[in-house]
TIDREN-138543 format. One record per residue: residue in three letters; y, x, z of N, C-alpha, C, O in turn. Coordinates in steps of 0.05 Angstrom, whole numbers, plus 5000, padded with zeros to 4 digits. Atoms other than C-alpha are relative to their C-alpha. Layout:
! residues N
ALAYXZYXZYXZYXZ;...
***
This chain:
! residues 255
UNK497650175000500050005000502550185000502650385014;UNK497649855002506950254982501649995026501549795040;UNK498349994976511550475039502649844996504049775015;UNK497750165007517050085003499049714995497649664976;UNK500950275001516049345014502049834985504349824992;UNK498350155018518848884960499249715001496949645000;UNK500650295001519548134962502549854990504749954991;UNK497850185007523747564935500449815024498649675033;UNK499450164976527247214993501349734993501449555010;UNK498850245009530946684953500650034971500550264961;UNK499549975029532546524880502350214995504550185005;UNK498149805007536147134852500450225020501850425015;UNK499749814979535547524917497450145006495450025014;UNK502449844994530548094925500650175025502950225032;UNK499849834977529148514986498250254996495950224988;UNK501549755000526949244988500250125028502450195037;UNK500149894973524849495057499350304998497250374988;UNK500349715002525650255063498550115025497750345024;UNK501349904976522550305133499149765016499849535011;UNK500950204981519149925189500450125028500950365030;UNK499949894973519449995264497750195006497950375022;UNK502349834996512550305261500450274986499450474995;UNK499449755015515050825210502950004992503649924970;UNK497150015005522550905215501150224981503350204972;UNK499049775017522951555174499349954971497849774964;UNK500650015028522751655099497050044997495950255005;UNK502949975005515451535079499449964971497349874963;UNK500250035028516651545005501550234987503150375000;UNK498649805014519152024952502449884985502549634982;UNK497850105015525551964912499049864974500249674965;UNK501250125024521251814851498949725006499249544990;UNK501050264993517851244887502249805006502049574998;UNK497750184996524550964909501249924974501949694970;UNK498850075026527151004838498349804985499349614973;UNK501850195013521050644811500349725012500449524997;UNK499750264987521750094862502649874994502749634987;UNK497450125005529149994853500449924971501649714965;UNK499850075028528850014778498449754993499349584978;UNK501650245006523249514776501249755010501249544996;UNK498750254989526849024821502549944985502949714977;UNK497450055012533649104790499849924970501549774961;UNK500350075028531049044718498849724996498849624973;UNK501150275003527848364732502349814993504349805008;UNK497750185007532247854696500749795021502949695021;UNK499450204979531647394756501650125023502849975039;UNK498749874977534747904804503050024995503950134975;UNK497149985001542247844817501150175022503350285019;UNK499149844977542848204884497550095015495549965016;UNK502349884985538348654926500950065028503050185033;UNK499649934973538048705001498450255006496050265001;UNK501449764991536349405027499649975030501649965045;UNK500550074973532949295093498250225013497050385000;UNK501749824984529249675149498949855023498649615022;UNK501150134976526349545217502149875017504549905011;UNK498150134982529549145272501050195022503250165032;UNK499049804982529949745319501350234985503550314993;UNK498949805018531150265265500349894972498349804960;UNK499750055029534150105198498650234985497050194968;UNK501449765010532150825181501050245016503350265022;UNK499349754985531951485218500050244982499950474991;UNK499949785018532051905155497550164998495350055001;UNK502349835003527452495144498650075026500050085047;UNK501449934976522052665193500050305005501050464988;UNK499949724993521153335228498450174981499250394975;UNK501649855018515653555182501450074974501150294964;UNK498449955024520253485123502150225005502550404988;UNK497749834996526053855155499250295008500850475003;UNK500749734992522154455181497650104984496450314991;UNK502349925017516654485128500550264985502850354984;UNK499749745013515355135090501850004975502950204968;UNK498350015024519154885028502549845006503749734987;UNK497750164992524854545067502550094985504249924979;UNK497649915013530154985034500449874973502649844964;UNK499950135026528454664967499749695002501249544990;UNK500750295000525453984985502149835013502649615003;UNK498150174986530653735034502549964983503349734979;UNK497650055017536853854990499449844975501049684967;UNK500750155024533153594930499749705006500749534990;UNK500450284993531252944965502749875006503249654996;UNK497550134993538052804995502150004978504149864980;UNK498350025023541452944929498949794980500549674966;UNK501250195019536552494890500449715009500949534993;UNK499850284990536951874935502649864993502549644983;UNK497550145007544351724925500149934970501149724963;UNK500050065029543351764849498349754995499149594978;UNK501750245004537751254853501549755008501649564992;UNK498650244990541850764894502549944984503149704979;UNK497550045015548350864857499649914971501449804959;UNK500750085028544850744790499049714999498649614976;UNK501050285001542350044810502149834987504449834995;UNK498050145017545649574761501049735012502949625002;UNK499050254987546348964807500950085029500250295039;UNK499049934974549848944875497850045021495749905021;UNK501849934978546249254935501449945027503750025031;UNK499050064973547248995006498250135020495850065022;UNK501649884979544949425064500149825025502249755035;UNK500350184976542448985121499150185023496850215028;UNK500549794981543049485177499849895029501649925045;UNK500550124974540149115237499550215021500750195043;UNK500749804980537349725272501650254998503550264981;UNK498649755001539650425285499750144973497650124960;UNK500149855025541450845223501150275005503550315012;UNK499349724992541551595233499550194977497550164962;UNK500349795020542552185186499749884972501449734963;UNK500550115027539552035118499749705000500149574980;UNK500350294998538151325143502749874997502949664983;UNK497350115004545651195148500850054971502249884959;UNK499349955027546351525081499049794980500449734961;UNK501050225016541950995050501949774999502649664978;UNK498250234998546550455075502750064987503949884974;UNK497449935011552850825055500149994970502249934958;UNK500150005029550550854983499949724988500249684964;UNK500050285010550150094978502849904995504850035004;UNK497350115006555849664953501249865024503649875028;UNK499150144976556249255017498150075022495850135017;UNK501849964978553449345086500849825024503249765027;UNK499550144975552848945150498650155023496350235020;UNK500949844977551949285218499749825025500849615026;UNK500450154974549849065288501750135022501850385024;UNK498449904978554349135348498350185019499450375029;UNK501749874980548449375390498850264990497850425006;UNK501549785012545749905342501850254997504350234998;UNK498749755003547550635333500050104972498150064957;UNK499749905027550150965270501250285001503050335016;UNK499049735000551151695256499050164977496750154969;UNK500749805020551252215201499750265016501250455013;UNK500349804980548552695253498550264989496950385004;UNK501249765012546453265206500750255016498950415022;UNK499249754987550553805241498850025028498450255038;UNK501349994974547353615308497350144998496450275018;UNK502649865004540853875279500550284990498750454994;UNK499449735008544254485250500450054971500750284963;UNK499549965028545154365176502249814990502749615002;UNK497750155010550854085133499449714993497049654988;UNK500550285008551753345118499049974972499450154955;UNK501050055026548453045058500149704993501349555008;UNK500150285009547152385020502749894993503149654994;UNK497350105007554452354999501749935024503949825021;UNK498550094975556652255072502750135003504450015017;UNK497449884998562452735065502149844987504549884992;UNK498250185013565652215021499749715011501649585018;UNK500650284994562251565040500649915029501349695034;UNK499550084973563051585115502949945005503649755020;UNK497150064998570651615109500649724988502349584999;UNK499750265012570251005064499249785020500549575021;UNK501050204981566450645119501749975025502449755034;UNK498750014973570250835183502850115000504150095021;UNK497449885001576651185160499750305004497950405017;UNK500149715000578151925153499850135028498150305032;UNK500149864974579652125226497349985014496250185024;UNK502650034986573351825256497850124984495950234996;UNK502149885016569152055197499950305005497750425007;UNK500049714996571352775207498850065028497350265031;UNK501149964974569852725281496949975000495550145012;UNK502950055001562852445268498650224984496450304992;UNK501349805017561352955213500050285014498150435011;UNK499849734987563653565254498450015026497450225034;UNK501449994974560353355320497149904998495549965015;UNK502650135001554252965296499849775018497649675023;UNK500150224981556152425345499249744987499949684964;UNK500750275009553051735337501649805016502349845039;UNK498350204987556951105353498749734998497249674979;UNK500950275001555250395370501649844980504049894976;UNK498650185019556949855320502549885013504649854999;UNK497750134987561649535371502450195001504750105001;UNK497849805001565650185373501450004973503850024971;UNK498950015027566550145298501749754997503749764983;UNK498450245002568949435305502650035014504749945004;UNK497549964985574049625358501950194986504350174989;UNK498449805013576450205316501649874976503450004965;UNK498650155021578649685263500150154974502050134959;UNK500249875026576450125205499149804979498949564983;UNK500650175022574349865138497549835004497249614993;UNK502550154996567449645163500249805023498349665028;UNK499950164976569949275225499349714996498049595013;UNK500650295005569448585193497149954996496249724998;UNK502950045007562048705177498250085023495850115019;UNK501649934976559748875248499649745016501649615024;UNK500750264988556148275280498050045022496750255023;UNK502349984981551548135338497450034984497149914962;UNK502549935014544648385318498649754989497649754966;UNK501550245009541647685314501249874976499949714962;UNK498750135023546747475261500350174975501350074955;UNK499649825022546548075215498649904975499849884953;UNK501550085024541047845167500949734990501049684966;UNK499150265009543447135167502650024984502949894963;UNK497549965015550447355145499450144973500750074953;UNK500749865025547347825093498949804980499649814956;UNK501150205019543547235063502149814990502149724967;UNK497850175009549846815061501650144978502250024958;UNK498549855021553547355022498350034975499349994953;UNK501849985023547547474978499849744984499649754959;UNK500150265013547246734963502449954983502249844961;UNK497550035016554446744939499950184975500750094954;UNK500349825023553047344895498049894980498549904956;UNK502150105018546647034867500849764984499549694964;UNK499050235015550646434843501550084975502149924958;UNK498549895023554246884793498050074978495850174984;UNK501849925021551146994724499350305001501150465007;UNK500849724998547147644722501750184982502550404990;UNK498549835018550947904661502850065011503850285007;UNK497449964988557547814698499850205023501550385026;UNK500349814978554848184759499650284991500750475002;UNK500549735011552348774718502650124990503250354995;UNK497449905009559148834685501950065023503250275023;UNK498249964977562848764751499150255015500850405025;UNK501049764986558349294783501050254986501850445000;UNK499149765014560149794729503050055006503850275010;UNK497249974996567549654738500750085029502450255034;UNK499349964972567649644814498950275010500250405026;UNK501449774988562750214828500250254983499450474993;UNK500049775017564050684770501550245011500450465012;UNK498449784990569651114799498850105026498750345031;UNK501349924975566151114867497650184995497250385009;UNK502449855007559751364836500750294993499450485002;UNK499349735008563151964804500950175023500050405025;UNK499149854976566552174869497750075018497550295029;UNK502349954982560152104909498150214989497250385004;UNK501949805011555752494861501250285000499650475002;UNK498849734998560753074860499650105028498950345032;UNK500449924972560253084936497050075005496450265019;UNK502949964997552653034933499250284990497650425003;UNK500749745011552153654889501050225018499650425023;UNK498949804982556654054936498450015026497950235036;UNK501750014975552653824997497350134995496350275013;UNK502649895006546154014963500150315001498450445012;UNK499749715000548654724951500350125028499250335034;UNK499649904972550954805023497549985016496950175032;UNK502550034986544454545050497950214992496550325009;UNK501949805009540255015007500650275012498850425019;UNK499249744989544255615032499350025029498250225038;UNK500449984972543655445105497149975008496150095027;UNK502850044994536455205105498350244994496050265002;UNK501449745004534455895081500350195023499150405023;UNK499549834977536856185147498049935022497849705030;UNK502050054979531556275201501149885024499849715037;UNK498850114975536256115258500649704997500549555016;UNK499550295005537955445226497449855002497449635014;UNK502550144999530755255217498949995029497849795037;UNK500850004972529355455289501549795016500349665033;UNK498450204985534955015314499049724994498749565012;UNK501050275007532354415275497549955015497149735026;UNK502550044987525454515304500449955030498949815042;UNK499550024971528354575375501349745008500649635029;UNK498450234991533153985376499149744987500049534995;UNK500750255014529853485328498649815021496949895036;UNK501250194982528152855367501449985027500549835044;UNK498550014974533152985424501249725002502149604982;UNK498850274997535752335454502849984989504450174992;UNK497350045011541952055420501349755011503249654999;UNK498750234987543551485467499149734990500749554985;UNK501050255012539050935441499749785021498949555014;UNK500250214980539150555507502049784995504249834985;UNK498250235004542249865505502050005023501450085045;UNK498050044980548649725541499749745014501349675032;
***
């Protein structure tokens, strides 16, 4: 069975689940993600896609084995450079339904979508530097789009994770889309229903117009991030740090 679970949840609305609570990390390759997304998006019946995860974790990104494996210097930058291209190339709107925590590459998945909804109770962080290597998945551009430049710089330089309710209080661009956890998917389905009422041809054209400039900026950042990651992951002290601190608590307790 594929680690990417695909279903139709309503007319015109498809869902692709990138993780589960049992397996919150990436359990698929970029090629498998591309095959799944292309297959769903090319279906003439599909007008909008929900990108979903578990209820505790939306996605926790790459696992320890990936980050400290013998070919990490090549495989990690290649993966985190490929994923944004897959998601940014989807021809219909993508909505990230981020009910659970989204960390590192997991948050990167959501950032690459056209729209996202977050939970007040969950944690969000582009915490790459906390592990010891540079940010990736386009987060050096996309995080600022989500939370504003000052907070994005703080999160990227410190690796700090923040609760959704903090993002709502900060009144950044994403504040309107932070809801109590129980209401996140319901609101996502409401928005998806509005999108699905639009003719597919109109949505495809609108996606090109709305997302085109954003895609170019993000992919330029992705390439620069990939080069920085390749350089640092070749350093023994960086790999040792990742092995030592991976899995350290990041404040997942409920308030």
